[in-house]
FIBA-210082 format. One record per atom (N, C-alpha, C): y, z, x. Coordinates in steps of 0.1 Angstrom, whole numbers, plus 2048, in hexadecimal, padded with zeros to 3 digits. Atoms other than C-alpha are relative to their C-alpha. Last residue first. Layout:
// residues N
YZX ...
END
This chain:
// residues 602
8058067F5 A7E396916 7F1805803 80280E803 A8739F8F2 7F97F980C 80C802809 A813C48F9 7FD7F17FD 80D7FE7F9 A983C3917 7F47FF7F8 80380B7F8 AB43B2904 7F3802808 80480B809 AB33CD8EA 7FC7F4808 80D7FD804 AB43E8905 7FA7F57F7 8098027F4 AD23D8915 7F28037FC 80180E7FE AE33D58F3 7F77FD80C 80880680B ADC3F98EB 7FE7F1802 80E7FC7FD AE940590D 7F77FA7F5 8058087F5 B0A3F1908 7F1803803 80180E804 B0F4008E6 7FA7F780B 80C800809 B094238F3 7FD7F27FB 80C7FE7F8 B2141D90F 7F37FF7F8 80380D7F9 B3B4108F8 7F4800809 80580980A B3842F8E2 7FD7F2806 80E7FD803 B3B4468FF 7FA7F67F7 8027F5808 B5B43590A 7F18027FD 80880280C B5D41E927 7FE80C7F8 8017F580A B7742A93F 7F97FC7F3 8077F47FB B7F409951 7FF80B7F5 80E803802 B893E594A 7F880C805 8077FF7F4 BAD3F2946 7F17FD7FE 7F88057F5 BC63E992B 7F980080D 7FE7F67F5 BAE3ED90F 8077FA80C 80B7FF7F7 BB53D38F4 80280B80A 7FD8057F3 BCD3DA8D7 7F580280A 7FC7F67F7 BBF3E18B5 8017FA80E 7F28027FD BBF3C389E 80480A80B 7FE80A7F5 B993C18A0 80E7FE803 8037FA7F3 B983E388D 8017F580B 80D8067FD BAA3D686F 7FD80380F 80080B7F6 BC63ED867 7F27FC803 80E8077FE BCC40484A 8027F480A 7FF80F7FD BE841D848 7F37FB802 80A8057F7 BE643F836 8037F1802 80180E801 C01454826 7F67FB80A 7F680580A C0447881D 7FF7F17FE 7FC80E7FD BE7488830 8087FA7F4 80780A807 BE84AD82B 8047F3803 80A8067F8 BF54C5846 7F77F67F9 80D7F8800 C074DC82F 7F57F9808 7FE7F37F9 C294CD838 7F4809801 7F77F7807 C1C4AB82E 80280D808 8067F4805 C0D491845 80A8097F9 7F87F5802 C1746D84D 7F780C7FA 7F28047FF C0944C859 80980C7FE 7F77F6806 BE5458860 80F7FB803 7F67FA7F7 BD2438869 80980A7F8 7F77F8809 BB242B858 80980880A 7FB7F37FB BA241186F 8098067F6 7F17FC802 B8F3F3861 80280E806 7F780A7FC B6F3E086A 80E8047FF 80580D7FF B573FD869 80A7F7805 80980280B B6B41B85E 7FA7F2801 80680D801 B7E42887C 7F57FF7F5 80E7FF805 B93447876 7FB7F27FF 80780C805 BB5447889 7F28047FC 80F7FE7FF BCE46388F 7FA7F47F9 8068087F6 BF2456893 7F1801801 7FB80E800 C04472881 7FA7F880B 7F28027FA BEE491883 8047F17FE 7FB80D7FE BD049C86E 80E800806 7F18017FE BBC4BC86D 8037F1803 7F97F7809 B994C485F 80F7FF802 8027F17FD B844B687B 8088097F8 7F67FC7F6 B9249287A 7FE80F803 8038077F3 B73484868 80980480B 80D7FC7FB B7749E84D 7FC7FA80D 7FF7F27FB B9C49884A 7F3805805 7FA8017F3 B96472847 80180F806 8098077F7 B7D47682A 80680080F 80B7F77FD B9348F818 7F67FA80A 7FB7F57F8 BB147881A 7F580A805 7FD8057F2 B9E45980F 80580B809 7F48087FF B9146C7F1 8017FC80E 7F47F97FA B6D4787F0 80C7F77FF 7F87F980B B5046E7D9 80D806805 7FC80A80B B424547F1 8088067F5 7F1801801 B4246B810 8057F87F3 7FB7F3803 B1D47580D 80F8017FF 7FF7FE80F B1345180B 80680D7FD 80B7FA807 B1B44B830 8028037F1 7FC7F3805 B37433839 7F48067F9 8047F67F6 B2C41584F 80480E7FC 80E7FC801 B2A3FB833 7FC80C809 8047F77F4 B4E3F382C 7F28057FE 80F8027FD B523D5814 7FC80980B 8028077F2 B783D5816 7F17FF804 7F680B7FD B823DB7F1 7FD7FA80D 80380C808 B613ED7E8 80A7F5803 80D8067FB B64406805 7FD7F37F8 7FE8077F3 B8940C7FD 7F37F9805 7F880C803 B814137D8 8037F980E 80980B804 B6442A7E3 8087F47FD 8048077F4 B7D4407F7 7F77F47FC 80E7FE7FC B8E44B7D7 7FC7F780C 809809807 BB44497D8 7F2802804 8067F980B BC74687E3 7F67F77F9 80C7F87FC BCE459805 7F98077F5 7FE7F3806 BE443E7F5 7F4809804 8097FC80A BE242080D 80480E7FA 7FF7F2803 BFB40E822 7F88037F4 8027FD80E BF33EC832 80180F7FE 7F7809808 C003DF853 7FF8037F1 80880880A BF03FC867 80B7F87F7 8037F880C C01419879 7F97F87F5 8057F27FD C0140B89C 7FB8077F3 80D8017FA C043E6893 7FA80E803 80980580B C203ED87A 7F27FF806 8027F580A C32402894 7F67FC7F6 8097F77F9 C2E3E68AE 7FC80C7F7 80E805802 C3E3CE896 7F6809806 80280D7F9 C5D3E4896 7F27FB7FD 80E8047FF C6B400880 7FF7F3807 80280E802 C8F40B887 7F17FD802 8058077F4 C91431883 7FD7F17FC 80D806801 CA743D866 7FC7F980D 7FE80F800 CC3454871 7F37F97FE 8028087F3 CB8477869 8047F27FD 7F47FF7F7 CC448F84E 8007F880C 7F4803808 CAB485832 80D801808 7FF80F804 C8E48184A 80D7FD7F8 7FB8087F4 C954A385A 8017F27FC 7F2801800 C924B2837 8067F880C 7FD80A80B C6D4AA836 80F7FF7FF 80280D7FB C684BA859 8047F67F5 7F58057F8 C784DA84C 7FF7F2804 7FA80B807 C5F4DF830 80C7FA809 80980B801 C464F5842 8077F47FA 8028087F3 C6250C84E 7F77F47FE 80D7FC7FA C6D51682A 7FC7F880D 80B808803 C9250D824 7F3806807 80C7F77FE CB351E823 7F47F77FC 8097FE80B CD1506827 7F5809804 8087F47FE CF150083B 7F78027F4 8067FB80C CFF4DD83C 7F680C803 80B7F67FC D164D3858 7FC8067F3 8017F4808 D2A4B384E 7F5809806 7FC7F47F7 D2C49A86B 80280D7F8 8058007F2 D2A47C853 80780C808 7FA8097F7 D3248582F 7FB80180E 8007FD7F2 D1E495813 8077F5809 80A8087F7 D2848D7F0 80280380E 80080E804 D3A4A97DE 7F57F9808 7FE8097F4 D404C97F1 8007F17FC 7F3805801 D444DF7D2 8047F680B 7FD80680D D204E77CC 80D7F97FF 80680D801 D194EB7F1 8037FA7F3 80D800806 D325077F4 7FA7F37FD 7FF80080E D4F50180C 7F18017FA 80C7FD807 D57506830 8018007F1 7FE7F880C D744F6842 7F38017FA 7FD7F27FD D724EA866 8028097F4 7F38007F8 D734C585E 80480E802 7FA80D7FE D574CA845 80D801806 7F47FE7F8 D3F4E9844 8067F2804 7FD80C7F9 D274E9827 80D802808 7F28017FB D1750981A 8017F2807 7F77F5804 CFA515805 80E7FE805 7F38017F9 CE14F9804 80980A7FC 7F67F8806 CBF5057F6 80D7FF809 7F57FD7F5 CA44EC7FC 80B8077F9 8037F47F9 C884F07E2 80980280C 7FC7F3806 C9A4D97CA 7FC80C808 80A7FB809 C984BB7E1 80480E7FA 8087F67F9 CB94AD7F0 7F68057F5 7FF7F2804 CC548D7E0 7F780A808 80D7FA803 CC846C7F3 80280F7FC 8017FC80E CEC45F7F0 7F38067FD 80180C809 CF044A810 7FD8047F2 7F2806800 CFC468824 8007F47F7 7F77F7808 CDC47B81A 80E7FA7FF 80280280E CC745D826 8098097F8 80B7F7804 CD645E849 7FF7FE7F1 80B808806 CEB43F852 7F58097FC 7FD80E805 D03453869 7F37FA7FB 7FD80B7F7 CFA47886E 8017F37F9 80280D807 CFE496858 8037F580A 7F38087FF CFC4B586E 7FC7F37FA 80180F7FD CE04CC862 80E7FB802 7F3806800 CE04F3864 7FE7F1804 7FF80C7F8 CC050585A 80D7F97FF 7F3805803 CBC52984F 8027F4809 7F78007F5 C9853184E 80D7FA7FC 7F780B7FF C8253C831 80880180D 80780C801 C6355282C 8097F4801 7FA80A809 C7557183A 7F87F37FF 80B809803 C5F58984D 8047F67F6 80C7FC808 C7A59D85D 7F67F57FF 8077F47FB C9B58C868 7F48057F7 7FB7F4807 CA356885F 7F980C804 80A7F7806 C9D54E879 80680B7F9 7FD7F27FE CB9535880 7F68087F8 8077F7808 CB1510884 80380E804 8017F37F9 CC84F6892 7FA8097F6 8047F4808 CC54D1888 80080C809 7FA7F47FA CD34B0894 7FE80C7F7 7FD7F680A CBB49388C 80780C807 7FA7F47FA CB64738A0 80480A7F4 7F78027F5 C9F45988F 80680D804 7F27FE804 C8045E87B 8097FF80C 80080180F C5C45187E 80E8027FB 7F77F5805 C5D44B8A4 8017FD7F1 7F2804804 C404348AE 80880B7F9 7FF80180E C234468BE 80D7FC7FC 7F47F9806 C2043F8E2 8017FD7F1 8037F2806 BFC4378EC 80C8077FB 7FF80080E BFD4118F1 7FE80D7F9 80D7FE806 BF0411915 8008017F1 80880B7FC C10401922 7F18027FA 7FD80B808 C2541A90E 7F77F4803 8037FE80E C1343891C 8037F47F7 80F801801 C1442A93F 7FC8027F2 80480F800 C3A42293C 7F07FF7FF 7FC80780C C3F447930 7FC7F0801 8087FB80C C2A45794B 8047F87F4 80680B807 C37441968 7F98047F3 7F680A803 C5045797B 7FA7F57F6 7F57FB807 C3B47697B 8097F67FB 8037FE80E C1C463985 80C8057F8 80880B805 C274549A6 7FE8017F1 7F980D7FE C4446A9B1 7F87F57F8 7F4800809 C3648A9A2 8087F3801 80480080E C134839B0 80D7FF7F7 80580D803 C204799D3 7FD7FF7F1 7F4809800 C354999D5 7FC7F27FC 7F77FD80C C174AE9CA 80C7F6800 80780580C C0049C9E3 8088037F4 7FE80F800 C194A29FF 7F97FA7F3 7F2803803 C1A4C79F7 8037F17FF 7FE7FD80F BF44CA9F6 80E7FC7FC 80780A807 BF24BAA18 8028017F1 7F880C7FF C0C4D1A26 7FA7F47F9 7F37FF808 BFA4F0A18 8087F3801 80480180E BD84E5A26 80D8007F7 80380E803 BE74DFA48 7FD7FD7F1 7F4808800 BF8501A48 7FD7F17FD 7F87FD80C BD8512A3E 80C7F87FF 7FA80D805 BC3501A59 8088027F4 7FA8097F4 BBE521A6D 8067F37FB 80980A7FD BBA536A4C 8067F680B 8018027F2 BD2553A4E 7F57F6804 80D7FA7FC BCD55FA2A 7FE7FE80F 7FE7F2800 BF2557A23 7F4807805 7F57FD7F6 BED533A2C 80280F801 8068007F3 BCC531A19 80A80380C 80A7F67FE BDE53E9FA 7F97FF80D 7FA7F47F9 BFE5299FE 7F580A803 7FF8037F1 BEC5099F5 80580B808 80D7FE7FB BE45199D3 7FF7FC80F 8037F2800 C0951C9CC 7F2803806 7F87FA7F5 C0F4F89D7 7FD80F801 8078057F4 BF34EC9BF 80780580D 80D7F97FF C015019A3 7F97FC80D 7FE7F37F9 C244F49A9 7F3807802 7F37FA7FF C1B4D09A1 80080D807 8017F47F7 BFF4B799F 80E806801 7F67FD7F7 C0149F981 7FC80D808 8067F57F8 BE1494971 80980480A 7F77F5801 BF247E957 7F980C806 7F48027F9 BE045F963 80980C800 8038007F1 BBE46B959 80C7FE808 8037F27FD BCA474936 7FD80180F 7F47F97FF BD9451934 7FF80F804 7F98057F5 BB943F93E 80D808801 8057FB7F4 BA5454926 8087FC80C 7FD7F1800 BBC44B909 7FB80780D 7F27FE7FC BBB426913 80480F800 7FD8037F2 B96426913 80E803804 80080E7FD B914378F2 8047FE80E 7F38067FD B8745B8F0 7FF7F1803 7FB80B808 B664638DE 80E7FB803 7F67FC80A B604868EB 8067F47F8 8067FC80D B3F4838FE 80A8017F5 809809805 B4F46D91A 7FA8057F2 7FC80480D B6D48391F 7F67F77F9 7FE7F4809 B6049793D 8027FB7F2 80D7FA802 B5247894F 80180C7F7 809809807 B7246494A 7F28077FD 7FC80080E B88482955 7F77F77F7 8037F3806 B75488975 8038007F1 80F7FF802 B7546397E 7FD80D7FA 80680980B B9A45F976 7F18027FF 7FC7FB80D BA447F98B 7FA7F67F5 8067F3802 B904749AA 8038057F2 80F800801 B9744E9A9 7FB80E7FC 80780C805 BBB4439A5 7F18007FF 7FA80580C BCF4639A7 7F87F47FA 8007F680B BB94769BF 8057FA7F3 80E7FE803 BB44589D6 7FE80A7F4 80380C807 BDA4529D5 7F18007FB 7F980080D BE04759DF 7FD7F57F7 8087F6808 BC74739FB 8058017F2 80D807803 BD8454A08 7F78087F7 7FE80980C BF9466A05 7F47F97FC 7FF7F880C BEA482A1B 8047F87F4 80D7FD805 BDD468A34 8018097F4 80880B805 C00459A37 7F28047FB 7FB80680D C14479A38 7F77F57FB 80B80180A BFF48DA51 8047F87F4 80D8037FA C1448BA70 7F57FD7F7 80080D7FA C35489A5D 7F37FC806 80880A808 C2F4A7A46 7FE7F2807 80E7FF7FD C394C1A60 7F87F67F8 8038067F3 C5D4B6A5F 7F2801804 80380E801 C5D4BDA39 7FD7FA80E 7F98057F4 C5B4E3A3F 7FD7F1801 80680C7F9 C514F2A1D 8097FD80C 80B7FC7F7 C5B515A11 7FB7F5809 7FB7F97F4 C7D50AA04 7F580480A 7FA80A7F8 C6C4F19EC 80680680D 80B8087F9 C5450B9E0 8067F5808 8077F87F6 C715229D8 7F67F8808 7F77FE7F5 C855079C7 7FA80880B 7FF80C7F7 C674FD9B3 80A80180B 80C8037F9 C6051F9A6 8017F5809 8027F67F5 C8452999F 7F37FD808 7F78037F6 C8A50898B 7FE80A80C 80380D7FA C6B50C976 8097FD80C 80C7FE7F9 C7153196F 7FC7F3808 7FC7F87F4 C95529965 7F4802809 7F88097F7 C8950D94E 80380880D 80A8097FA C6E525940 8087F6809 8067F97F5 C8953F93A 7F67F7807 7F77FF7F5 C9E527925 7FA80680C 7FC80D7FC C8151C90F 80980180C 80A8057F7 C7353F90D 8047F3806 8007F87F4 C9354D8FF 7F77FA80A 7F48037F8 C965318E6 80080780D 80280D7FB C725368DA 80C7FB808 8088007F4 C7755C8D9 7FE7F2805 7F97FA7F4 C955598C3 7F77FF80C 7F68097FC C825418AB 80880580C 80580D7F9 C645568AA 80A7F7805 7F68067F7 C755778A4 7FC7F4806 7F27FD804 C56588894 80A7FB80B 7FB7F47F9 C3657789E 80F8017FC 7F57FB807 C2855E885 80780C805 8027F4809 C0655D894 80C8057F8 80680680C C0653A8A5 7FD80B7F5 7F880B806 C1E5418C1 7FA7FB7F3 7F37FC805 C0F5638C8 8087F57F9 8027F780B BEB5578CB 80E8037FA 80580880B BF45398E1 7FE8097F4 7F5809806 C0A54F8F7 7FB7F87F4 7F77F7807 BEE5698FB 80C7F87FA 8067FD80D BD654C904 8098097F8 7FF80C808 BEE540920 7FA8027F2 7F3801804 BF356492D 8027F37F7 7FD7F5809 BCE56B92F 80E7FD7FA 80680380C BC654A940 8048097F5 7F980C805 BE055195B 7FA7FB7F3 7F37FD807 BD457595E 8077F47FB 7F680B7FE BB156A965 80C8037F9 80080B809 B9C58A965 80A7F5805 80980A7FC B945A3981 7FF7F47F7 80D7FC804 BA35C3973 7F67F5803 8047F47F9 BC45BE986 7F18047FD 8038037F2 BC859A97B 7FB80C808 80C8077FF BC55A5957 7FC7FC80E 80B7F7802 BDF5C095C 7F37F8801 8037F87F5 BF85A996D 7F48087FE 8048087F4 BF758E953 7FC80880C 80E805802 BF75A7937 7FB7F780B 8097F47FE C165B7945 7F17FC7FE 8017FF7F1 C26594947 7F780C804 80880B7FB C1F58F922 7FD80180F 80E7FC803 C2D5B291A 7F67F5804 8047F57F7 C4D5A992C 7F18047FE 8038077F3 C4E588919 7FD80B80A 80C808801 C4B59A8F7 7FC7FA80E 80C7F8801 C645B5900 7F47F8800 8017FA7F3 C7F59C90D 7F38097FF 8058097F6 C7A5878EE 7FD80680D 80D805804 C7E5A48D6 7FA7F780A 80A7FA7F8 C9C5B48E8 7F17FB7FD 8008067F3 CB659B8DB 7F5807809 80480D800 CAF5A68B7 7FE7FA80E 7F4809801 CB35CB8BC 7FB7F2802 7F78017F5 C905DA8B8 80D7F87FD 7F3806803 C795E589C 80980280C 7F67FA7F9 C555E98A6 80E7FA7FD 8007F1804 C3A5E188C 80C807807 7FE7FE80E C3C5BB88B 80380E7FC 7F2806804 C425B68B0 8028027F2 7F57F87FB C255CE8B8 80E7FB7FC 8007F4807 C0C5BB8A3 80C809804 7FB80380D C1659A8B2 80180C7F8 7F28037FF C135A78D6 8067FE7F1 7F97F37FE BF25B88CE 80F7FD801 7FF7FA80D BE55978C0 80780E801 7F8807809 BEE5868E0 8028067F3 7F27FE7FD BE05A18F7 80A7F87F6 7FC7F2803 BBF5A18E6 80E802802 80080080F BBC57A8E7 80480E7FC 7F5808805 BC757B90C 8018007F1 7F47F87FF BB0598914 80C7F87FB 8017F5809 B92585907 80D808800 7FF80580E B9C564918 80080C7F6 7F3806803 BA457493A 8027FB7F1 7F67F6801 B8658B93A 80E7FA7FC 8027F880C B6F56E932 80A80B7FE 7FC80780B B7F55794C 7FE8087F3 7F2803800 B7D570968 8057F97F3 7F87F3802 B5B57D95F 80F7FD7FF 8017FC80D B4C55A95B 80880C7FD 7F9809809 B5A54E97B 7FF8047F2 7F27FD7FF B4E56D98E 8097F77F8 7FD7F3807 B2B569981 80F803801 80180280E B2954498B 80480D7F8 7F780A806 B3654A9AE 8007FF7F1 7F67FA809 B2556A9B7 8097F77F9 8087FA80A B065589C6 8098077F6 80480A809 B1D5419DA 7F88077F4 7F4804807 B2E55F9EA 7FC7F67F5 7FD7F680A B0C56E9F3 80C7FC7F8 80B80080B B0154EA05 80380A7F5 7FD80A80A B2254CA18 7F67FF7F5 7FE7FB80D B1D56DA29 8037F67F5 80A7F5802 B0D561A49 8028057F2 80D804806 B1E53EA48 7F780C7FD 8098067F6 B4154BA4C 7F37FD7FA 80C7F87FF B53564A35 7F67FA80B 7FD7F57F8 B75553A3A 7F4809803 7FB8057F2 B69531A2F 80280D808 80B8067F9 B5653FA11 8037FD80F 8097F57FC B72556A07 7F47FA808 7F97F97F5 B8A537A07 7F780C805 8028087F4 B715249F2 80680680C 80E8007FC B705409D9 7FE7F980C 8037F27FA B965459D8 7F2800804 7F87FF7F4 B9D51F9D3 7FC80E807 8078087F6 B8151B9B9 80780280D 80D7FA7FD B8F5389A4 7F97F880C 7FF7F47F8 BB252C9A7 7F3806804 7FC8047F2 BA850999C 80280C809 80B8067F9 B9451797E 8047FC80E 80A7F67FB BB052E974 7F47FA807 7FC7F97F4 BC9511975 7F680B804 8088037F4 BB64FC95C 80480780D 80C7F87FE BC250C93C 7F87FC80C 7FE7F2802 BE6500937 7F5809803 7F67FB7F5 BE14DE946 80380E7FF 8078007F3 BC24D8930 80980580B 8097F5800 BD44E4910 7F880180E 7F97F37FF BF24CE917 7F680C801 7F97FE7F3 BDE4AF920 80780E801 80A7FF7F5 BC64B2903 80680280D 8067F3800 BE24BA8EB 7F680280B 7F67F67FC BF549A8F4 7FA80E801 7FE8027F1 BD64848F1 80A80B805 80C7FD7F8 BCC4938D0 8017FF80E 8017F27FF BF04938C2 7F3804808 8097FC80B BF646E8C8 7FC80F803 80E8057FF C1346C8E0 7F88047F4 8077FE80C C3946F8DC 7F27FA801 80A80A802 C484728FF 7F88037F4 7FF80680D C684868FD 7F67F57FE 7FE80E7FF C6B48C922 8007F97F3 7F38037FC C714B091D 8037F1800 7F77FA80B C514B490A 80E7FC803 80480480E C3949D91E 80B8047F6 7FF80F800 C494A0941 7FD7FB7F2 7F28057FF C504C593D 8017F17FE 7F87FC80C C2E4CE92F 80E7FB801 80580880C C1B4B9949 8098047F4 7FC80E7FF C2F4C6967 7FC7F87F3 7F2802800 C2D4EA95D 8047F2800 7FC7FE80E C084E9955 80F7FE7FF 7F67F6800 BFF4DA977 8068017F1 7F4806806 BDE4C7975 80A80B7FE 7FB7FD80D BC44D898B 80D7F97FC 80980580A BB14CB9A9 8048027F1 7F980B808 BCC4CD9C3 7F87FB7F4 7F27FD800 BC14EF9D2 8087F67F8 7FE7F680A B9D4EA9C9 80F8027FE 80280680D B9C4C99DC 80280A7F5 7F5808803 BAB4DA9FA 7FF7F97F2 7F57F7803 B904F49F8 80D7F97FD 8017FD80E B774D89F6 80A80A7FC 7FD80C808 B844CAA17 7FF8037F1 7F1800800 B844EEA26 8047F37F8 7FA7F5808 B604F2A1C 80F7FF7FF 80380280E B564D0A2A 80680A7F7 80D7FB803 B674D3A4C 7FE8007F0 8017F2802 B864BEA4D 7F28047FE 80A7FA7F7 B8549BA5C 7FF80F7FF 7FA7F67F7 BA6492A4C 7F680680A 7F28037FD B9D473A39 80580880B 80080D7F8 B77477A38 80E7FC805 8097FE7F5 B7649CA2D 8017F4809 7F97F87F6 B95498A17 7F780180D 7F68087F9 B8347CA04 80780780B 80780B7F9 B654919FD 80A7F7808 8067FB7F4 B7A4AF9F4 7F97F6809 7F58007F7 B8E49A9DB 7FB80680E 7FD80E7FB B6D4929CA 80C80080A 80C8067F8 B624B69C9 8037F2805 8007F97F3 B844C39BD 7F57FB809 7F48057F9 B864A99A1 80080680E 80380E7FB B634B1996 80B7FB808 80B7FF7F6 B6A4D7994 7FD7F2806 7FB7FB7F3 B8B4D1983 7F680180B 7F780A7FA B7B4BB969 80680580D 8088097F9 B5F4D4963 8087F5807 80B7F97F8 B764F095B 7F97F5808 7FB7F57F9 B984E494D 7F6807809 7F78057F5 B8B4C2943 80580B809 8098077F7 B6F4D292E 8087FB80D 8077F67F8 B894EA920 7F67FA80A 7F67FA7F7 B9F4CC915 7F980B809 7FD8087F4 B824B9907 80980680A 80D8037F9 B764D78F1 8037F680C 8057F57F8 B994E58E8 7F47FB808 8028047F3 BAA4C58DD 7F9809809 80380D7FF BAA4C88B8 7FC7FB80D 80E802805 BA94ED8B8 7FB7F2801 80A7FB7F6 BC74EE8CF 7F27FF7FB 8018097F5 BDB4D68B9 7F680580A 80780C806 BD54EB89A 7FE7F680C 80E7FD801 BDE50A8AE 7F87F57FB 8057FD80D C004FC8B7 7F18017FF 80C809804 C094FE8DB 7FC8047F2 7FB80D806 C2D50C8E1 7F57F77FC 7F77FD80C C225308E7 8047F37F9 8097FB80B C065248FF 8088027F3 80980B804 C1E511914 7F78037F5 7F8809808 C3852D913 7F87F47FC 7FE7F980D C1E545920 8087F87F6 80C801807 C1452C93B 8018077F2 80180D805 C38528946 7F37FE7F8 7F680380A C3D54D949 7FE7F27FA 8047F880C C1D55295C 8097FE7F5 80B807806 C26535973 7FB8087F4 7FA80B808 C4854597B 7F57F87F8 7F97FB80C C36565984 8067F57F8 80A7FB809 C1D55399A 8078067F3 80680B807 C3853F9AB 7F68047F6 7F6806808 C4D55D9B4 7F97F57F8 7FD7F680A C2F5709C2 80A7FA7F6 80B800809 C225519D5 80380A7F4 80080D808 C4454C9E4 7F58007F6 7F57FF80A C465719ED 8017F37F8 8047F680A C2456F9FF 80A8017F5 80A805809 C2C54EA11 7FC80A7F5 8077F4805 C4C55CA21 7F67FA7F6 80F8037FD C5853DA35 7F880C7FC 8087F880A C7C539A29 7F27FD803 80E7FE7FC C9652BA41 7F980A7F7 8047F3805 CB551CA31 7F1802804 8037F67F6 CBF500A49 7FD80E7FB 7F47F87FE CD24E8A32 7FD80C80A 7F5805807 CB54D0A36 80D807803 7FC80E7FB C984D4A4D 80C7FA7F9 7FE7FF7F1 C964FAA47 8047F3806 8097F87F8 C9B4F8A21 8037FE80F 7F97F47FC CB84ECA0B 7F880880B 7F48037F9 CAB4C9A0A 80880C805 8038057F3 C884D5A02 80D7FC808 8057F67F7 C944EB9E6 7FD7FB80F 7F47F77FD CA94D09D7 7FB80B80A 7F88067F6 C8A4B99D9 80C808805 8087FE7F3 C744D19C6 8087FA80C 7FF7F27FC C8D4D39AA 7FA80280E 7F27FE7FD C914AD9A8 80180F805 7FE8067F3 C6B4A89A9 80E803805 8067F67F7 C694C098B 8017FB80F 7F77F57FE C814AA978 7FB80A80A 8077F4803 C6C48A97D 80880D803 8077F97F6 C8646F97E 7F980C7FC 80F7FE802 C8E45C95F 7F980680B 80880B7F9 CB044F96A 7F18017FF 7F980E802 CC6461950 7F77F5807 80280580E CAF48094D 8057F17FF 80E802802 CAE485973 7FD7FA7F2 80380D7FA CD4480975 7F17FD7FF 7FA80B808 CD949B95C 7FD7F3805 80980480B CC04B196E 8057F67F8 80780D7FD CD64AF98D 7F67FD7F5 7F680B801 CEE4C997D 7F97F3803 7FC80280E CD24E3976 8097F37FF 80B805808 CC34DF998 8037FD7F2 80280E7FC CE54E29A9 7F47FB7F9 7F6808806 CEC502995 7FE7F1803 80480180E CCA5119A0 80B7F77F8 80C809801 CD25099C4 7FC7FE7F2 7FC80D7FD CF55189C1 7F57F67FF 7FA80580C CE75379B1 8057F2801 80A80180B CD153D9CE 8057FA7F4 80980B7FE CEB5349E8 7F67FE7F5 7F980C800 D0654A9DA 7F67F4802 7FD80380E CEF5679D2 8077F27FF 80D803807 CE15669F5 8037FD7F2 80580D7FC D04563A04 7F37FC7F9 7F780B806 D105819EF 7FC7F2804 80380180E CF25989F8 8087F47FA 80880C804 CF2591A1D 7FF7FE7F1 7F880C7FE D0E5A9A26 7F97F37FC 7F780280C CFB5C5A17 8087F4801 80880480C CDF5C0A31 8097FD7F4 
END
């Protein structure tokens, strides 16, 4: 046994190192990074280098722990303002959307593979959820800048839909194993069990998150121990909630959401710690799941499994998304993109392990089908997210160019952060733009020599500028230290060709453009107040408010979340829908009114 320790360490660390090194190629050629990790595991497995690993229980344990870490980080990095904006549609997708997707996939699986109905629906539940890890990594690491509502919907949905998929998988598996005699009782417990799991998970998640924040503020630890303590407490919460019958995955996501938006002590250090650990969790999970599979078993079912994956991608997921988003006013292109970014990933493979570990006769078949669906999804959707977003016109033009900045959090409850900027070519500060009075430069490092800012003279390229600044103003300094972004015609089309002062009275805009669709109760408001009210109290760059024949577009916001500049675009200038599908709720209502009007005339 002792002789195996060093080979195991060598092989394990070698696989992780190979995953890290190949990530550079993935970024260069736009390959889905998670597919790279999974492929390395497959190549090292039984049909590749010959590493035999077939312990489904340990694979599920490793995957669950890794997923708990990823979900905590996902919640921690989700801004509460974005969560509120997308909560209703995202939660609808995470519950009803998963159920509809599972049902539709089950119908296709029944006819394609000839599976019994319950096993077909079990397969639908296994692949019914969008993978949080895949979505977060492809959107954030991929650097795709989307409208905040679309991005938030995808991230909140992917972070909160795993409990529904897990619940459906477990219940359907119990139905199959119980047989027809006990099936009726299991169905009766379905609704109650779901409410209990989700309720306990949500309540314990909120309580655990606030407890984490309170403990971090009151307990004094050495700086490096804060992130370790916080993450350990989050994993404890995950295990405890699961033990008492709740959804541990939902609890740990909610706890991360609360902790990340409550000013927890050591935020910057915790953010960096979680970023690195999440990468490690992702690599470990996909390598393990790659080793668990036996690709030679895929050959007999490859074609029908790919056909099922295509049906899931092109029909089941889009149909479920369209039905769920109808009440929420999403445009056609937005609905189409949300439907496309329904990536399947590690969660589907993890759920595929459950019937295998439970001894279901068709468990290996279901696992292999789920695996092929995940590979197809990462190949088809993972490689095309950016082109699809650009084709649908959903990428928000970059407002500033590259900026090199490092932030250092001050100890305790300091209201400022120490920020280090590197002066880059063509940045406004290099061209003579003055720093605002609220910025407090204290040091400049030039050619390896440090000097006080007052004696540094005019800033030069590659200077390092150290300054203390309140966190809400950092994005304003970014504009001074960044290379200017090159604006294009597409940017003008996206943000509007005319710029308005949001502090001007709304009545002036109405009189200037003859707008008739604005209710009288808004006439005494400013343009900014009117837009904020229509947007639910929060505004993000790229948000649009339609006012009859024109669209008001948020061009910029201040550090306090107030609208700073507004663009105006005529509604008819908006690009056409790329697909003749996904009619919005508004378009359906207009169509119905026209049909009714024609019916009355005849």
